[in-house]
MDAnalysis code that builds the backbone (N, CA, C; Angstrom):
import MDAnalysis as mda
import numpy as np

u = mda.Universe.empty(669, n_residues=223, atom_resindex=np.repeat(np.arange(223), 3), trajectory=True)
u.add_TopologyAttr("name", ["N", "CA", "C"] * 223)
u.add_TopologyAttr("resid", np.arange(1, 224))
u.add_TopologyAttr("resname", ["MET", "LYS", "LYS", "HIS", "LEU", "LEU", "GLU", "ILE", "ASP", "SER", "VAL", "GLN", "LYS", "THR", "PHE", "ASP", "ASN", "LYS", "ASN", "ILE", "LEU", "SER", "ASP", "VAL", "TYR", "LEU", "LYS", "CYS", "GLU", "THR", "ASN", "ASP", "ILE", "ILE", "GLY", "LEU", "LEU", "GLY", "ARG", "ASN", "GLY", "SER", "GLY", "LYS", "SER", "THR", "LEU", "LEU", "LYS", "ILE", "ILE", "PHE", "GLY", "ILE", "GLU", "SER", "ALA", "ASP", "PHE", "LYS", "PHE", "VAL", "ARG", "ILE", "ASP", "SER", "VAL", "VAL", "LYS", "SER", "LYS", "THR", "LYS", "ASP", "LEU", "PHE", "ALA", "GLU", "ILE", "SER", "TYR", "LEU", "PRO", "GLN", "ASP", "ASN", "CYS", "ILE", "PRO", "LYS", "VAL", "LEU", "SER", "ILE", "LYS", "LYS", "ALA", "ILE", "GLN", "LEU", "SER", "VAL", "SER", "LYS", "GLU", "LYS", "ILE", "GLN", "GLU", "PHE", "CYS", "SER", "ASP", "GLU", "ILE", "ILE", "VAL", "ALA", "MET", "LEU", "ASP", "LYS", "LYS", "ILE", "SER", "HIS", "LEU", "SER", "GLY", "GLY", "GLU", "LEU", "ARG", "TYR", "LEU", "GLU", "ILE", "LYS", "ILE", "ILE", "LEU", "TYR", "ASN", "SER", "SER", "LYS", "PHE", "ALA", "LEU", "LEU", "ASP", "GLU", "PRO", "TYR", "ASN", "GLY", "LEU", "SER", "PRO", "LEU", "LEU", "VAL", "GLU", "LYS", "VAL", "ASN", "GLU", "LEU", "ILE", "ALA", "GLU", "ASN", "SER", "LYS", "THR", "LYS", "GLY", "ILE", "ILE", "ILE", "SER", "ASP", "HIS", "ASN", "TYR", "GLU", "ASN", "VAL", "ILE", "LYS", "VAL", "SER", "ASN", "LYS", "LEU", "ILE", "LEU", "LEU", "LYS", "GLU", "GLY", "LYS", "ALA", "HIS", "HIS", "LEU", "LEU", "CYS", "LYS", "GLU", "GLU", "LEU", "ILE", "GLU", "LYS", "GLY", "TYR", "LEU", "LYS", "GLU", "GLY", "MET", "LEU"])
u.atoms.positions = np.array([
    [64.824, 104.929, 79.305],
    [64.361, 103.209, 79.367],
    [63.727, 103.324, 80.373],
    [62.758, 101.878, 79.614],
    [61.739, 101.490, 80.622],
    [62.428, 100.476, 81.536],
    [61.873, 100.707, 82.779],
    [62.023, 99.703, 83.836],
    [61.084, 98.272, 83.555],
    [62.175, 97.407, 84.397],
    [60.824, 96.020, 83.961],
    [60.701, 95.450, 85.540],
    [60.034, 94.707, 86.470],
    [59.832, 94.652, 87.352],
    [59.477, 93.125, 87.125],
    [60.074, 92.485, 88.022],
    [59.787, 91.036, 88.487],
    [59.153, 90.567, 89.525],
    [58.255, 90.155, 89.908],
    [57.384, 89.733, 91.278],
    [57.473, 88.014, 91.310],
    [57.526, 87.406, 92.480],
    [57.493, 86.468, 92.939],
    [56.524, 86.130, 94.195],
    [55.579, 85.847, 93.986],
    [54.603, 85.602, 94.993],
    [54.065, 84.535, 95.461],
    [53.683, 84.375, 96.519],
    [52.998, 82.641, 97.547],
    [53.647, 81.935, 97.283],
    [55.028, 81.944, 97.449],
    [56.113, 80.474, 97.013],
    [55.869, 79.644, 97.995],
    [55.270, 78.624, 98.081],
    [55.531, 77.416, 99.052],
    [56.273, 76.234, 98.482],
    [57.093, 75.377, 99.532],
    [57.923, 74.756, 98.857],
    [57.786, 73.724, 100.572],
    [57.526, 72.407, 100.012],
    [57.821, 71.630, 101.333],
    [58.802, 70.707, 100.774],
    [59.464, 70.167, 101.883],
    [60.645, 69.057, 101.755],
    [60.595, 67.971, 102.677],
    [60.532, 66.470, 102.026],
    [60.034, 65.782, 103.538],
    [59.359, 66.218, 104.565],
    [58.209, 66.990, 104.313],
    [57.121, 67.462, 105.293],
    [57.550, 68.737, 106.203],
    [58.781, 68.885, 105.593],
    [59.185, 70.126, 106.408],
    [59.026, 71.547, 105.268],
    [58.404, 72.384, 105.779],
    [58.241, 73.547, 105.111],
    [59.517, 74.421, 104.685],
    [60.207, 74.749, 103.810],
    [61.487, 75.370, 102.882],
    [61.438, 77.166, 102.807],
    [59.870, 76.852, 102.260],
    [59.864, 78.283, 101.592],
    [57.947, 78.585, 102.046],
    [57.731, 79.584, 102.734],
    [56.145, 79.668, 102.911],
    [55.577, 80.718, 102.855],
    [55.042, 81.035, 101.648],
    [54.167, 82.264, 101.000],
    [55.357, 83.409, 101.023],
    [56.336, 83.288, 100.198],
    [57.454, 84.105, 100.174],
    [57.263, 85.157, 99.068],
    [57.409, 86.620, 99.453],
    [56.909, 86.996, 98.351],
    [58.735, 88.205, 97.933],
    [58.477, 88.376, 96.915],
    [59.769, 88.994, 96.515],
    [59.517, 90.178, 95.028],
    [59.979, 91.357, 95.126],
    [60.252, 91.923, 93.914],
    [61.325, 92.551, 93.394],
    [61.492, 92.922, 92.430],
    [62.924, 92.938, 91.916],
    [62.586, 94.009, 90.534],
    [63.119, 95.140, 90.465],
    [63.313, 95.671, 89.467],
    [64.383, 96.754, 88.545],
    [64.233, 96.750, 87.461],
    [65.515, 97.200, 87.246],
    [65.922, 98.090, 88.226],
    [67.050, 98.002, 87.892],
    [68.148, 99.166, 88.948],
    [68.475, 98.442, 90.359],
    [67.775, 97.273, 90.465],
    [68.138, 96.910, 91.832],
    [68.853, 96.045, 92.010],
    [70.038, 95.556, 93.078],
    [70.311, 94.763, 93.388],
    [70.512, 94.047, 94.545],
    [69.907, 92.840, 95.070],
    [68.978, 92.265, 95.760],
    [70.190, 91.360, 96.648],
    [70.459, 91.734, 97.467],
    [71.460, 90.582, 98.415],
    [70.266, 89.703, 99.034],
    [70.105, 88.412, 99.091],
    [69.393, 87.321, 98.916],
    [70.176, 86.665, 100.217],
    [70.002, 86.652, 101.580],
    [70.781, 86.268, 102.392],
    [70.094, 85.254, 103.645],
    [70.824, 84.196, 104.092],
    [70.302, 83.171, 104.909],
    [70.891, 82.059, 105.362],
    [70.847, 81.250, 106.406],
    [71.795, 80.445, 106.527],
    [71.957, 79.176, 105.926],
    [72.660, 78.441, 106.137],
    [72.693, 77.171, 104.785],
    [71.263, 76.248, 105.030],
    [70.670, 75.481, 104.166],
    [69.478, 75.503, 104.341],
    [68.223, 76.294, 104.472],
    [68.556, 77.588, 104.372],
    [67.101, 78.508, 104.685],
    [66.352, 78.415, 102.979],
    [66.771, 78.267, 101.971],
    [66.357, 77.664, 100.986],
    [66.398, 78.899, 99.994],
    [67.446, 79.797, 100.118],
    [68.113, 80.807, 98.894],
    [68.192, 79.761, 97.951],
    [69.199, 78.762, 97.493],
    [69.259, 78.610, 96.009],
    [67.987, 77.866, 95.606],
    [67.112, 76.941, 96.269],
    [65.781, 76.700, 96.285],
    [65.088, 77.645, 95.203],
    [64.855, 79.058, 96.299],
    [64.025, 79.975, 95.557],
    [64.670, 80.704, 94.068],
    [65.709, 80.792, 94.220],
    [66.513, 81.317, 92.972],
    [65.970, 80.383, 91.985],
    [66.175, 79.021, 91.983],
    [66.004, 77.703, 91.067],
    [63.998, 77.839, 90.666],
    [63.393, 78.145, 91.829],
    [61.830, 77.936, 91.231],
    [61.961, 79.354, 90.743],
    [62.453, 80.432, 91.087],
    [62.172, 81.817, 90.137],
    [62.284, 81.882, 88.723],
    [63.476, 80.969, 88.572],
    [64.352, 80.666, 87.017],
    [63.123, 79.730, 86.600],
    [62.372, 78.722, 87.224],
    [61.535, 77.707, 86.925],
    [62.193, 76.302, 86.459],
    [63.435, 75.790, 87.153],
    [63.733, 74.729, 87.052],
    [63.961, 73.673, 88.518],
    [62.914, 74.142, 89.207],
    [62.712, 73.347, 90.317],
    [61.086, 74.231, 90.848],
    [60.602, 72.699, 91.143],
    [59.290, 73.177, 91.275],
    [58.731, 73.744, 92.602],
    [57.632, 74.277, 92.822],
    [57.341, 74.307, 94.090],
    [55.633, 74.419, 94.314],
    [55.305, 73.863, 95.214],
    [54.236, 73.553, 95.692],
    [52.792, 74.575, 95.179],
    [53.772, 75.898, 95.163],
    [52.574, 76.715, 94.977],
    [53.059, 78.221, 94.664],
    [53.326, 78.740, 93.238],
    [54.190, 80.140, 93.028],
    [53.169, 80.794, 92.340],
    [53.692, 82.469, 92.276],
    [53.105, 83.002, 91.124],
    [54.548, 83.872, 90.628],
    [54.656, 83.666, 89.397],
    [55.610, 84.556, 88.672],
    [55.394, 85.557, 87.887],
    [55.410, 87.225, 88.119],
    [55.347, 87.915, 87.101],
    [56.431, 88.501, 86.676],
    [55.824, 88.984, 85.243],
    [56.862, 89.737, 84.589],
    [56.729, 90.822, 84.013],
    [56.605, 92.166, 84.052],
    [55.805, 93.250, 84.058],
    [54.685, 93.279, 84.247],
    [53.774, 92.786, 85.437],
    [52.570, 92.473, 85.697],
    [51.661, 91.115, 84.601],
    [52.528, 90.385, 83.531],
    [52.199, 89.577, 83.011],
    [52.774, 88.494, 83.610],
    [51.798, 87.119, 83.942],
    [51.938, 86.043, 84.611],
    [52.714, 85.410, 84.224],
    [53.619, 84.605, 84.279],
    [54.096, 83.714, 83.394],
    [54.413, 81.878, 84.412],
    [54.023, 81.017, 83.619],
    [53.456, 79.827, 84.053],
    [54.176, 78.791, 83.517],
    [55.074, 79.193, 82.613],
    [55.872, 78.125, 81.254],
    [57.295, 78.752, 81.508],
    [57.938, 77.560, 81.967],
    [59.506, 77.728, 82.302],
    [60.244, 78.556, 81.247],
    [59.675, 77.811, 79.612],
    [60.392, 78.378, 78.687],
    [60.340, 79.666, 78.470],
    [58.926, 80.228, 79.578],
    [58.578, 81.795, 79.099],
    [59.747, 82.808, 79.781],
    [60.481, 81.702, 81.055],
    [61.171, 82.506, 81.878],
    [62.442, 82.613, 81.518],
    [62.685, 81.450, 80.506],
    [64.430, 81.618, 79.945],
    [64.725, 82.913, 79.263],
    [63.747, 83.248, 78.287],
    [64.276, 85.017, 77.722],
    [64.008, 85.920, 78.174],
    [63.879, 85.880, 79.532],
    [63.598, 87.180, 80.664],
    [64.566, 87.001, 81.860],
    [64.572, 85.751, 82.157],
    [65.610, 85.978, 83.712],
    [66.820, 84.806, 83.247],
    [67.952, 85.504, 83.202],
    [69.285, 84.346, 83.001],
    [69.718, 83.453, 84.733],
    [70.363, 82.960, 84.952],
    [70.447, 82.211, 86.250],
    [72.130, 81.445, 86.276],
    [72.809, 82.463, 87.089],
    [73.740, 81.428, 87.314],
    [73.849, 80.541, 88.270],
    [73.966, 79.222, 88.117],
    [74.510, 78.079, 89.054],
    [75.264, 78.330, 89.809],
    [75.500, 77.201, 90.911],
    [76.554, 77.126, 92.087],
    [77.871, 76.523, 91.480],
    [77.953, 75.807, 90.606],
    [78.294, 75.032, 89.946],
    [78.927, 75.702, 88.526],
    [79.732, 75.105, 88.150],
    [80.291, 75.919, 86.794],
    [79.311, 75.267, 85.492],
    [79.091, 76.134, 84.429],
    [78.030, 75.624, 83.798],
    [78.716, 75.533, 82.123],
    [79.488, 75.860, 82.160],
    [80.502, 75.872, 80.422],
    [80.870, 74.304, 80.525],
    [80.592, 74.081, 79.301],
    [81.449, 72.732, 78.716],
    [82.831, 73.028, 78.676],
    [83.087, 72.361, 79.564],
    [85.516, 72.155, 79.473],
    [85.887, 72.016, 77.818],
    [85.100, 71.301, 77.098],
    [85.804, 71.266, 76.110],
    [85.875, 72.559, 75.007],
    [85.066, 73.417, 75.465],
    [84.869, 74.485, 74.493],
    [86.219, 75.720, 74.795],
    [86.205, 75.997, 73.481],
    [87.780, 77.267, 73.789],
    [86.831, 78.667, 74.547],
    [87.585, 79.399, 74.746],
    [86.981, 80.813, 75.729],
    [86.188, 81.431, 74.738],
    [87.034, 81.350, 73.152],
    [86.122, 82.140, 71.933],
    [85.162, 81.987, 71.789],
    [85.043, 80.645, 71.512],
    [83.644, 79.726, 71.605],
    [82.669, 80.053, 72.158],
    [82.994, 79.877, 73.161],
    [81.789, 79.896, 74.753],
    [81.193, 81.719, 74.513],
    [81.782, 82.465, 74.134],
    [81.678, 84.100, 74.062],
    [81.039, 83.775, 73.021],
    [81.067, 83.410, 72.090],
    [80.139, 83.746, 70.750],
    [79.064, 83.079, 70.867],
    [79.184, 81.806, 71.453],
    [77.456, 81.247, 71.782],
    [76.918, 81.870, 72.753],
    [77.588, 82.827, 73.526],
    [76.759, 83.486, 74.715],
    [76.524, 85.009, 74.594],
    [77.221, 85.415, 73.300],
    [77.331, 86.716, 73.912],
    [76.845, 87.291, 72.559],
    [75.756, 88.356, 71.774],
    [75.447, 88.506, 71.073],
    [76.432, 89.343, 70.428],
    [76.599, 89.477, 69.113],
    [77.658, 89.773, 67.978],
    [78.008, 91.354, 68.212],
    [76.806, 91.990, 68.631],
    [76.862, 93.572, 69.071],
    [77.622, 93.650, 70.397],
    [77.793, 92.734, 71.128],
    [78.218, 93.072, 72.060],
    [79.885, 92.387, 72.770],
    [80.035, 91.708, 71.761],
    [81.323, 90.892, 71.697],
    [82.533, 91.880, 71.753],
    [82.736, 92.905, 71.246],
    [84.035, 93.884, 71.496],
    [84.141, 93.778, 72.972],
    [82.761, 94.836, 73.368],
    [82.653, 95.458, 74.593],
    [82.817, 94.459, 75.544],
    [82.621, 92.896, 75.407],
    [82.944, 91.809, 76.349],
    [84.321, 91.423, 76.858],
    [85.038, 91.822, 75.693],
    [86.164, 91.308, 75.595],
    [87.170, 92.648, 75.891],
    [86.878, 93.571, 76.306],
    [87.522, 94.635, 76.207],
    [88.556, 94.630, 77.745],
    [87.970, 93.781, 79.038],
    [88.725, 93.980, 80.154],
    [89.826, 92.990, 80.070],
    [90.822, 93.414, 80.826],
    [92.329, 92.847, 80.663],
    [92.216, 90.693, 81.037],
    [91.080, 90.965, 81.755],
    [91.089, 89.626, 82.866],
    [90.386, 88.525, 81.175],
    [89.939, 89.183, 80.518],
    [89.184, 88.310, 79.400],
    [90.181, 88.602, 78.571],
    [90.941, 89.256, 78.094],
    [91.981, 89.684, 77.125],
    [93.024, 88.521, 77.155],
    [93.517, 88.390, 78.850],
    [94.160, 87.256, 79.055],
    [93.864, 86.058, 78.757],
    [92.772, 85.441, 78.459],
    [92.164, 84.502, 78.747],
    [91.643, 83.657, 77.291],
    [91.791, 84.977, 76.487],
    [91.148, 84.831, 75.102],
    [91.755, 83.306, 74.279],
    [93.090, 83.183, 74.463],
    [93.218, 81.683, 73.558],
    [93.485, 80.477, 74.479],
    [92.530, 80.308, 75.470],
    [92.690, 79.389, 76.204],
    [91.371, 78.555, 76.300],
    [91.290, 77.515, 76.691],
    [90.328, 76.432, 76.453],
    [89.283, 76.339, 78.152],
    [88.598, 76.456, 78.354],
    [87.700, 76.395, 79.428],
    [88.516, 75.433, 80.533],
    [88.808, 74.223, 80.074],
    [89.961, 73.385, 81.164],
    [90.925, 73.625, 81.207],
    [91.136, 74.963, 80.791],
    [92.606, 75.287, 81.324],
    [92.628, 76.758, 82.485],
    [91.515, 77.424, 82.617],
    [91.049, 78.553, 82.968],
    [91.180, 77.915, 84.670],
    [91.563, 79.352, 86.060],
    [91.820, 78.796, 87.320],
    [89.891, 78.295, 87.885],
    [90.024, 78.473, 89.036],
    [88.431, 78.012, 89.466],
    [87.661, 79.702, 89.104],
    [89.073, 81.100, 89.875],
    [88.065, 81.716, 90.027],
    [88.241, 82.995, 88.680],
    [89.032, 82.285, 87.848],
    [89.138, 82.527, 85.770],
    [87.888, 82.630, 85.323],
    [87.710, 81.150, 85.610],
    [86.157, 80.655, 85.128],
    [85.103, 81.055, 85.635],
    [85.336, 81.412, 86.741],
    [83.775, 82.082, 87.632],
    [83.612, 83.900, 87.094],
    [84.420, 83.930, 87.000],
    [84.397, 85.608, 86.565],
    [83.718, 85.527, 85.092],
    [84.391, 84.801, 84.292],
    [83.897, 84.307, 82.744],
    [82.552, 84.347, 82.654],
    [81.824, 83.297, 83.407],
    [80.503, 82.892, 84.002],
    [79.631, 83.961, 84.175],
    [80.032, 84.625, 85.201],
    [79.112, 85.836, 85.673],
    [79.236, 86.668, 84.791],
    [80.159, 87.576, 83.825],
    [80.211, 88.296, 82.866],
    [79.197, 87.526, 81.942],
    [79.309, 86.462, 81.258],
    [78.345, 86.145, 80.125],
    [76.950, 86.125, 80.948],
    [76.684, 85.790, 81.872],
    [75.514, 85.754, 82.644],
    [74.387, 87.295, 82.414],
    [75.690, 88.333, 82.659],
    [75.319, 89.631, 83.133],
    [75.515, 90.398, 81.696],
    [75.916, 89.722, 80.305],
    [75.884, 90.166, 79.336],
    [74.441, 89.632, 78.364],
    [74.014, 88.679, 78.918],
    [72.694, 88.139, 78.321],
    [71.768, 89.115, 78.339],
    [71.135, 89.229, 77.092],
    [70.179, 90.112, 77.106],
    [68.770, 90.377, 77.752],
    [68.683, 89.055, 78.510],
    [67.569, 89.049, 79.885],
    [67.423, 90.339, 80.684],
    [66.113, 90.548, 80.935],
    [65.940, 91.257, 81.842],
    [66.285, 91.342, 83.273],
    [66.526, 90.523, 84.138],
    [66.743, 89.950, 84.995],
    [67.957, 89.056, 85.410],
    [68.875, 89.146, 86.216],
    [69.968, 88.156, 86.503],
    [69.867, 87.251, 87.847],
    [69.677, 86.364, 88.250],
    [70.174, 85.814, 89.479],
    [71.249, 84.652, 89.536],
    [71.935, 85.365, 90.551],
    [73.296, 84.655, 90.406],
    [73.588, 84.223, 91.728],
    [73.984, 82.853, 92.016],
    [73.850, 81.843, 93.456],
    [75.693, 81.469, 93.455],
    [75.715, 82.255, 94.646],
    [77.255, 82.032, 94.865],
    [78.038, 82.418, 93.759],
    [78.208, 83.907, 93.592],
    [79.317, 84.386, 92.441],
    [80.443, 84.125, 92.762],
    [81.001, 84.592, 94.101],
    [82.025, 85.056, 94.698],
    [82.984, 83.553, 94.893],
    [82.507, 82.287, 94.709],
    [82.834, 81.035, 94.978],
    [84.564, 81.121, 94.114],
    [85.655, 80.841, 95.229],
    [87.000, 80.755, 93.998],
    [87.201, 82.039, 93.652],
    [86.577, 83.472, 94.184],
    [87.445, 84.936, 93.527],
    [88.185, 85.305, 94.161],
    [89.506, 85.409, 93.672],
    [90.408, 86.282, 94.724],
    [89.961, 87.642, 95.022],
    [90.172, 88.428, 95.955],
    [89.978, 89.779, 96.838],
    [89.834, 90.907, 95.091],
    [91.150, 90.769, 94.086],
    [90.520, 91.594, 93.002],
    [89.334, 90.957, 91.983],
    [89.424, 89.924, 91.963],
    [88.118, 89.300, 90.742],
    [86.835, 89.770, 91.765],
    [86.837, 89.871, 92.754],
    [85.192, 90.158, 93.811],
    [85.252, 91.676, 93.127],
    [86.443, 92.363, 93.678],
    [86.032, 93.843, 92.998],
    [85.839, 93.948, 91.359],
    [85.890, 93.218, 90.829],
    [85.894, 93.414, 89.228],
    [84.388, 93.160, 88.958],
    [84.005, 91.925, 89.660],
    [82.621, 91.470, 89.381],
    [81.673, 92.022, 90.069],
    [81.920, 92.826, 91.063],
    [81.055, 93.947, 92.183],
    [80.908, 95.053, 91.143],
    [81.925, 95.618, 90.267],
    [81.851, 96.533, 89.207],
    [81.047, 96.081, 88.108],
    [81.294, 95.167, 87.361],
    [80.207, 94.396, 86.592],
    [78.710, 94.205, 87.099],
    [78.935, 93.761, 88.277],
    [77.365, 94.153, 88.679],
    [76.790, 94.922, 88.960],
    [77.170, 96.210, 89.137],
    [76.788, 97.696, 89.648],
    [76.997, 98.538, 88.568],
    [77.376, 98.008, 87.309],
    [77.547, 98.371, 85.860],
    [75.833, 97.831, 85.204],
    [75.926, 96.259, 85.123],
    [74.924, 95.561, 84.507],
    [73.497, 96.341, 85.519],
    [73.418, 96.581, 86.419],
    [71.876, 96.672, 87.103],
    [71.172, 98.162, 86.564],
    [71.953, 99.265, 85.867],
    [71.636, 100.085, 84.930],
    [70.561, 99.472, 83.957],
    [70.794, 98.176, 83.820],
    [69.425, 97.967, 82.461],
    [68.795, 96.768, 82.788],
    [69.309, 96.426, 84.007],
    [68.548, 95.143, 84.643],
    [68.511, 94.913, 85.892],
    [67.723, 94.143, 86.633],
    [67.518, 93.349, 87.929],
    [68.079, 92.662, 88.315],
    [69.149, 92.260, 89.555],
    [69.859, 91.551, 89.702],
    [69.609, 91.441, 91.261],
    [69.675, 89.366, 91.240],
    [69.964, 88.912, 92.843],
    [70.563, 88.381, 93.236],
    [71.105, 88.578, 94.008],
    [72.769, 87.863, 94.618],
    [72.177, 87.221, 95.449],
    [72.968, 85.708, 95.732],
    [72.388, 84.705, 96.479],
    [74.174, 84.506, 97.228],
    [75.036, 84.465, 98.351],
    [76.327, 84.157, 98.584],
    [76.206, 83.939, 100.160],
    [77.351, 82.982, 100.562],
    [77.548, 82.454, 101.528],
    [78.503, 83.694, 102.739],
    [79.368, 84.607, 101.158],
    [79.958, 85.474, 101.712],
    [79.256, 86.700, 102.315],
    [78.543, 86.997, 103.050],
    [77.861, 88.038, 103.184],
    [78.122, 89.463, 103.537],
    [79.208, 89.756, 103.102],
    [80.122, 90.695, 103.668],
    [80.088, 91.580, 101.876],
    [80.402, 90.662, 101.028],
    [80.237, 91.277, 99.090],
    [78.936, 91.326, 99.172],
    [78.066, 90.223, 99.586],
    [76.442, 90.635, 99.149],
    [75.935, 91.846, 100.159],
    [76.385, 92.315, 100.921],
    [76.244, 93.516, 101.751],
    [76.527, 94.650, 101.257],
    [77.868, 94.638, 100.335],
    [78.669, 96.271, 100.077],
    [78.243, 96.279, 98.527],
    [77.821, 95.099, 97.675],
    [77.421, 95.698, 96.225],
    [76.122, 95.839, 96.136],
    [74.763, 95.170, 97.142],
    [73.269, 95.371, 97.132],
    [72.725, 96.388, 97.881],
    [71.519, 97.080, 96.696],
    [70.903, 98.480, 97.654],
    [70.035, 98.011, 98.481],
    [69.768, 96.740, 98.057],
    [67.990, 96.102, 99.025],
    [68.744, 94.471, 99.884],
    [68.295, 94.345, 100.745],
    [68.761, 92.861, 101.296],
    [67.337, 92.365, 101.515],
    [67.326, 90.938, 101.369],
    [66.266, 90.284, 102.339],
    [67.032, 88.945, 102.817],
    [66.571, 88.666, 103.915],
    [66.758, 87.452, 104.701],
    [65.912, 86.337, 105.080],
    [66.318, 85.172, 104.489],
    [65.211, 83.959, 104.403],
    [65.455, 83.567, 105.960],
    [64.434, 83.471, 106.507],
    [64.573, 82.654, 108.218],
    [63.155, 82.081, 108.238],
    [63.481, 80.529, 108.556],
    [62.417, 79.875, 108.982],
    [61.411, 79.848, 108.029],
    [61.799, 79.798, 106.818],
    [60.685, 79.324, 105.213],
    [59.961, 81.693, 105.241],
    [60.709, 82.204, 105.946],
    [59.994, 83.317, 105.381],
    [60.844, 84.600, 104.896],
    [60.179, 85.398, 103.972],
    [61.149, 86.417, 103.508],
    [60.718, 87.744, 104.495],
    [62.102, 88.235, 104.965],
    [61.892, 89.047, 105.480],
    [63.049, 90.629, 105.094],
    [61.759, 91.453, 104.258],
    [62.795, 92.416, 103.718],
    [63.312, 93.429, 104.724],
    [64.527, 93.888, 104.528],
    [64.759, 94.692, 105.604],
    [64.959, 96.306, 105.377],
    [65.165, 96.624, 106.113],
    [64.774, 98.244, 106.144],
    [66.644, 98.694, 105.868],
    [67.402, 97.883, 106.882],
    [68.896, 98.402, 107.142],
    [69.577, 97.219, 107.540],
    [70.953, 97.379, 107.219],
    [71.858, 95.571, 107.209],
    [71.821, 95.556, 109.289],
    [71.802, 96.767, 109.701],
    [71.655, 96.313, 111.058],
    [70.601, 95.432, 111.707],
    [69.707, 95.037, 110.559],
    [68.802, 93.936, 110.800],
    [69.071, 92.449, 110.969],
    [69.899, 92.593, 110.334],
    [70.571, 91.160, 110.047],
    [71.485, 90.694, 111.747],
    [71.754, 91.418, 112.610],
    [72.257, 91.338, 113.413],
    [70.718, 91.345, 114.543],
    [69.760, 92.108, 114.288],
    [68.693, 91.995, 115.329],
    [67.559, 90.561, 115.221],
    [67.776, 90.112, 113.516],
    [67.235, 89.057, 113.170],
    [67.740, 87.626, 113.530],
    [69.107, 88.158, 114.309],
    [69.938, 86.788, 114.569],
    [70.764, 86.245, 113.742],
    [70.971, 86.793, 112.505],
    [71.662, 85.937, 111.082],
    [72.870, 86.461, 111.381],
    [73.391, 87.331, 111.949],
    [74.624, 87.904, 112.409],
    [75.096, 88.266, 114.053],
    [75.935, 88.177, 114.276],
    [76.726, 88.904, 115.813],
    [76.971, 89.915, 115.879],
    [76.992, 90.593, 116.997],
    [77.324, 92.157, 116.987],
    [78.590, 92.189, 116.248],
    [79.396, 92.904, 115.528],
    [80.699, 93.130, 115.553],
    [80.676, 92.693, 114.165],
    [79.971, 91.942, 113.755],
    [79.989, 91.332, 112.135],
    [79.893, 91.853, 111.196],
    [79.075, 93.207, 111.799],
    [79.183, 94.035, 110.345],
    [79.992, 94.770, 109.798],
])
């Protein structure tokens, strides 16, 4: 299977004359699960939105398989994005949401797990926060895109659903590159095979999780 490569280079973003992101570089390949960590306000969500093309940047390069992508519409076909807030209209039924979002050949596989089976006859408005988040994550990961950006995927999930989501992420990383940002650093560290720390506008590519302590993101004993 062909591997794909996403590169984000020279990203600069200022807000109210403050540097949020400064010359950020990030590379994500098929099979990568990149954990994007940083304190509140460090620019994690902003960076994901810039990569996806829904947030402007003062400067950026986005390349997919060495081809520069300068138009947002060119990115939508190759990158899928899970925002922090719920994104499926509440008036839809679960079956309709799945039909609209998942290719026909994948629907049977998509609906084969017990969590989805239990919600199939409901409407989006009837789901708990955790159930809805699980559905959204699975829809994003079953998208035909080469890369998936997940912003706060663990928000509202029970420990059981966290485990199920991590299984989904690991399974789908076989065919796409995945970038995860979440304040729950333990879950991010557990599922990721690469870690990047955003600090003072810079992206620090870590060789091991212990560097999170060295760089002041975590305290001793938190790993």
